[in-house]
Legacy VTK file of the C-alpha trace (Angstrom):
# vtk DataFile Version 3.0
C-alpha trace
ASCII
DATASET POLYDATA
POINTS 340 float
18.100 -1.861 7.267
15.244 0.428 7.888
14.242 1.868 11.303
10.712 3.073 11.498
9.540 5.335 14.470
5.794 5.351 15.097
5.012 8.545 16.790
1.474 7.480 17.415
1.430 3.954 18.734
-1.432 1.525 18.068
-4.575 2.360 19.920
-4.622 0.819 23.454
-6.309 -2.492 23.734
-8.881 -2.480 26.728
-9.037 -5.117 29.458
-12.044 -6.698 27.888
-10.258 -7.068 24.574
-7.211 -8.529 26.478
-9.388 -11.136 27.993
-11.054 -11.930 24.674
-7.772 -12.459 23.070
-6.828 -14.786 25.818
-9.951 -16.663 25.387
-9.386 -17.054 21.646
-6.065 -18.568 22.518
-8.040 -21.097 24.640
-6.513 -19.498 27.702
-2.866 -20.986 27.263
0.424 -19.421 26.819
2.672 -20.258 23.872
5.944 -21.103 25.495
9.235 -22.948 25.151
9.829 -23.747 21.671
13.013 -24.564 19.703
16.500 -23.444 20.846
17.676 -20.128 19.413
20.146 -21.958 17.070
17.236 -23.825 15.371
15.152 -20.703 14.949
18.226 -18.623 13.665
19.125 -20.975 11.022
17.467 -18.874 8.202
18.314 -15.652 10.016
16.301 -12.448 9.704
16.042 -11.081 6.116
15.597 -7.468 4.805
11.893 -8.295 4.605
11.685 -9.200 8.280
9.976 -6.472 10.268
10.391 -6.569 14.070
7.672 -4.393 15.806
9.221 -3.068 18.981
7.571 -1.240 21.852
9.654 1.385 23.607
9.517 4.294 25.892
10.457 7.779 25.212
14.112 8.148 24.839
15.066 4.689 26.150
16.353 1.730 24.178
15.813 2.900 20.744
17.676 6.097 21.519
20.459 4.106 23.002
20.826 2.097 19.831
21.031 5.187 17.757
23.368 7.093 20.069
25.725 4.029 20.362
25.793 3.339 16.671
24.059 -0.044 17.109
20.927 0.773 15.187
21.816 -0.909 11.781
20.383 -4.466 11.514
19.761 -6.942 8.772
16.063 -6.596 9.200
13.600 -3.656 9.537
12.910 -2.439 13.031
9.631 -0.651 13.605
9.607 1.142 17.033
6.380 2.428 18.760
6.475 4.593 21.705
4.256 3.365 24.758
3.651 5.215 27.945
3.267 2.155 30.265
4.133 -1.549 30.521
0.584 -2.657 30.821
-0.169 -1.136 27.405
2.683 -3.166 25.986
1.410 -6.293 27.572
-2.085 -5.659 25.825
-0.432 -4.789 22.529
1.649 -8.055 22.617
-1.400 -10.039 23.453
-3.311 -8.467 20.708
-0.588 -9.218 18.194
0.240 -5.634 17.240
3.747 -5.659 18.877
6.443 -8.364 18.747
8.628 -7.428 21.752
8.813 -4.859 24.524
9.791 -4.499 28.215
8.061 -3.592 31.501
8.665 -3.910 35.144
7.883 -7.189 36.737
4.234 -6.094 37.463
2.351 -5.893 34.102
3.307 -9.426 33.008
1.927 -10.825 36.360
-1.587 -9.193 35.681
-1.246 -10.206 32.040
-0.680 -13.926 32.994
-3.649 -13.620 35.578
-5.803 -12.411 32.631
-4.577 -15.269 30.432
-2.634 -13.134 28.119
-0.435 -14.428 25.398
3.076 -13.542 26.202
6.541 -14.900 26.899
9.313 -13.488 29.176
12.568 -13.762 27.193
15.222 -11.674 28.858
15.910 -9.505 31.886
16.948 -5.837 32.022
18.943 -5.130 35.124
18.528 -1.429 36.080
18.698 1.069 38.943
16.546 1.142 42.139
18.069 4.166 43.900
15.668 6.402 42.218
12.583 4.913 43.464
12.023 6.230 47.072
9.733 7.466 49.651
9.910 11.251 50.220
8.830 13.396 53.189
8.683 17.143 53.495
11.923 18.923 54.738
10.490 19.639 58.020
8.682 16.363 58.517
8.946 14.717 61.997
8.902 11.238 60.161
12.246 9.583 60.472
11.445 5.850 59.812
8.968 3.692 58.056
7.279 2.915 61.270
6.457 6.672 61.674
4.280 6.355 58.537
1.512 4.557 60.732
-1.601 6.647 60.294
-0.025 9.092 57.695
-1.273 10.176 54.290
0.986 8.428 51.903
0.777 8.888 48.082
1.730 6.038 45.682
1.070 4.937 42.169
-1.345 1.946 42.288
-0.189 -1.428 40.827
3.395 -0.017 40.058
6.763 -0.616 41.691
5.882 2.189 44.314
2.800 0.077 45.400
5.131 -2.970 45.729
7.994 -1.537 47.585
5.836 0.543 50.023
4.012 -2.706 50.936
7.301 -4.510 51.481
8.712 -1.683 53.644
5.530 -1.522 55.708
5.761 -5.252 56.191
9.076 -5.289 57.388
8.311 -3.015 60.432
5.135 -4.972 61.057
2.603 -2.607 59.417
0.014 -3.368 56.762
-1.189 -1.231 53.943
-4.400 -0.650 56.104
-2.130 0.867 58.830
-1.570 3.979 56.683
-3.776 6.171 54.736
-2.779 5.251 51.330
-3.633 7.800 48.485
-3.406 6.372 44.882
-2.239 9.313 42.705
-0.657 9.608 39.306
2.990 11.070 39.432
1.735 14.464 38.395
-1.126 14.362 40.943
1.321 13.153 43.622
3.773 16.018 42.928
0.899 18.662 43.409
-0.336 17.034 46.494
3.160 16.750 48.102
4.102 20.253 47.103
0.676 21.572 48.641
1.190 19.763 51.945
-1.598 17.237 51.267
0.703 14.292 51.684
2.784 13.285 54.636
4.984 11.057 52.452
5.106 10.100 48.752
6.406 6.819 47.240
7.574 7.832 43.711
10.118 7.094 41.143
12.225 8.627 38.272
12.765 12.283 37.662
10.112 13.488 40.135
12.631 12.495 42.851
15.572 14.868 42.005
13.107 17.634 41.164
11.456 17.264 44.489
14.675 16.962 46.471
15.881 20.272 44.779
12.793 21.815 46.305
13.767 20.639 49.652
12.121 17.080 49.947
14.071 14.627 52.154
14.490 10.981 51.100
13.105 8.793 54.010
14.204 5.489 52.399
15.223 4.231 48.798
13.854 1.044 47.385
17.426 -0.522 47.408
16.898 -4.002 48.979
13.263 -3.922 48.257
13.078 -3.907 44.506
14.990 -6.448 42.417
15.773 -3.909 39.758
14.613 -6.375 37.139
12.647 -5.258 34.115
11.289 -7.956 31.832
11.642 -8.298 28.020
8.407 -9.685 26.813
7.676 -11.300 23.379
4.799 -12.378 21.373
4.589 -16.233 21.142
3.634 -15.623 17.375
6.867 -13.780 16.901
8.879 -16.458 18.579
7.319 -19.189 16.428
8.461 -17.219 13.272
12.068 -18.115 12.451
12.708 -14.752 10.941
11.363 -12.756 13.789
12.798 -14.948 16.368
16.256 -14.494 14.879
15.728 -10.748 14.611
14.862 -10.714 18.350
18.199 -12.378 19.099
19.941 -9.828 16.848
18.072 -7.017 18.594
19.190 -8.310 22.049
22.887 -8.530 20.904
22.825 -4.919 19.513
21.107 -3.691 22.675
23.772 -5.183 24.936
26.250 -3.503 23.017
24.169 -0.187 23.257
23.909 -0.587 26.978
27.698 -1.242 27.408
28.371 2.014 25.352
25.919 3.800 27.707
27.756 2.769 30.799
31.085 3.704 29.357
30.010 7.102 28.215
27.674 8.433 30.723
28.271 12.143 29.820
27.717 11.535 26.095
24.582 9.498 26.925
23.303 12.174 29.370
23.704 14.922 26.683
21.530 12.999 24.115
19.159 11.572 26.643
18.521 14.934 28.546
17.845 16.770 25.184
15.378 14.027 24.331
13.375 14.076 27.449
13.638 17.809 28.187
15.526 17.827 31.520
18.694 19.649 32.533
21.756 17.858 31.487
23.251 18.084 35.040
20.119 16.527 36.517
20.263 13.613 33.938
24.017 13.093 34.656
23.508 13.159 38.380
20.855 10.415 38.139
23.108 8.248 35.873
26.115 8.670 38.080
24.213 7.762 41.218
22.394 4.766 39.854
22.680 1.531 41.902
23.652 -0.081 38.496
23.809 0.834 34.936
21.136 -0.583 32.515
22.164 -4.098 31.283
20.442 -7.020 29.524
20.826 -10.521 30.865
19.647 -14.132 30.438
16.869 -15.499 32.685
18.016 -17.163 35.944
16.073 -19.056 38.556
16.407 -16.072 40.953
14.645 -13.874 38.317
11.784 -16.297 38.112
11.524 -16.293 41.920
11.632 -12.449 42.035
8.685 -12.240 39.482
6.778 -14.771 41.450
7.305 -12.783 44.657
6.038 -9.767 42.970
2.872 -11.578 41.753
2.244 -13.032 45.327
2.645 -9.732 46.898
-0.055 -8.151 44.626
-2.238 -11.082 45.301
-1.916 -10.604 49.023
-2.704 -6.890 48.646
-5.907 -7.843 47.004
-4.914 -6.144 43.720
-4.125 -9.266 41.732
-7.375 -11.379 41.483
-5.843 -14.765 41.797
-2.643 -16.346 42.755
-0.708 -17.326 39.587
2.322 -19.419 38.734
4.475 -17.108 36.535
7.278 -19.583 35.902
5.735 -21.024 32.739
5.641 -17.830 31.138
9.558 -17.582 31.143
11.208 -18.716 27.800
14.965 -19.188 27.967
15.806 -19.697 24.357
17.990 -16.614 24.116
20.328 -17.643 26.955
23.273 -18.123 24.663
23.102 -14.788 22.896
22.360 -13.057 26.098
25.464 -14.825 27.818
27.878 -14.404 24.921
31.007 -12.075 25.498
30.579 -8.865 23.638
33.260 -8.472 20.884
LINES 1 341
340 0 1 2 3 4 5 6 7 8 9 10 11 12 13 14 15 16 17 18 19 20 21 22 23 24 25 26 27 28 29 30 31 32 33 34 35 36 37 38 39 40 41 42 43 44 45 46 47 48 49 50 51 52 53 54 55 56 57 58 59 60 61 62 63 64 65 66 67 68 69 70 71 72 73 74 75 76 77 78 79 80 81 82 83 84 85 86 87 88 89 90 91 92 93 94 95 96 97 98 99 100 101 102 103 104 105 106 107 108 109 110 111 112 113 114 115 116 117 118 119 120 121 122 123 124 125 126 127 128 129 130 131 132 133 134 135 136 137 138 139 140 141 142 143 144 145 146 147 148 149 150 151 152 153 154 155 156 157 158 159 160 161 162 163 164 165 166 167 168 169 170 171 172 173 174 175 176 177 178 179 180 181 182 183 184 185 186 187 188 189 190 191 192 193 194 195 196 197 198 199 200 201 202 203 204 205 206 207 208 209 210 211 212 213 214 215 216 217 218 219 220 221 222 223 224 225 226 227 228 229 230 231 232 233 234 235 236 237 238 239 240 241 242 243 244 245 246 247 248 249 250 251 252 253 254 255 256 257 258 259 260 261 262 263 264 265 266 267 268 269 270 271 272 273 274 275 276 277 278 279 280 281 282 283 284 285 286 287 288 289 290 291 292 293 294 295 296 297 298 299 300 301 302 303 304 305 306 307 308 309 310 311 312 313 314 315 316 317 318 319 320 321 322 323 324 325 326 327 328 329 330 331 332 333 334 335 336 337 338 339
């Protein structure tokens, strides 16, 4: 087994290229296919190369830290900064598999991208929140009316902010929404240029340590689903399809190790991303759930459809899509199998 880490991922594919690739595929998705048992008959070989998109210090690191990296094939990891870039790389044929939130696949399907959704990561939602300054008079989502609210456009923050506002009878147009990157949002929030900030990840505990107050978390608004996407070409290749199944099985073991060894994982993970060990461990211990990999259910399909519909209603997704045909359940058996 050989594991390769690409420090510099393939050059991002632009939206025009994404659309061109979709047109070349006659605007259809390669879906369904043979069950896993048929694909896995030959199994992956040492010559099989599985090209995996990953994020900094995420699934590849979990495999290494837990001792689950060895495989009967070659795994070539490429580090990406966002799910939309992973969707573009899968559509372009430069990546076989990778994960994202529920949002990038919706935009990919709308653009005609060639991708299949083959598994669901279940993860935390407690660290995706709306923050307000410590002395803010804002006490409820309804109080955000007319206020300057920072968010990251076309991400989970955009989605849960819209859902929170809708629940109290407000629309996005009832606030002053300000689209910012996380770093821009942090600067604006600290300088008092925002009345509230919808944000995720490590920005949250760092802001709290500086006095920010959590107005509301996304628990109950976000599903916590992150989708594993695969290239239809990889799924059509028996060796690569079997390699994906093997990868999922090892990943499930790695996630189980993570959940059972939070301190050991925090030590490795915090060093890899450059945050204090105590901060990393605090986040892990307060997660709404520990990261896990699961087979696709009807509820997962409905959740992804709801996300797509919400972005269409917000005027961000250009057309309404039916995302159900993009789901491919061929790995249900391996994702449901008890871990030995």
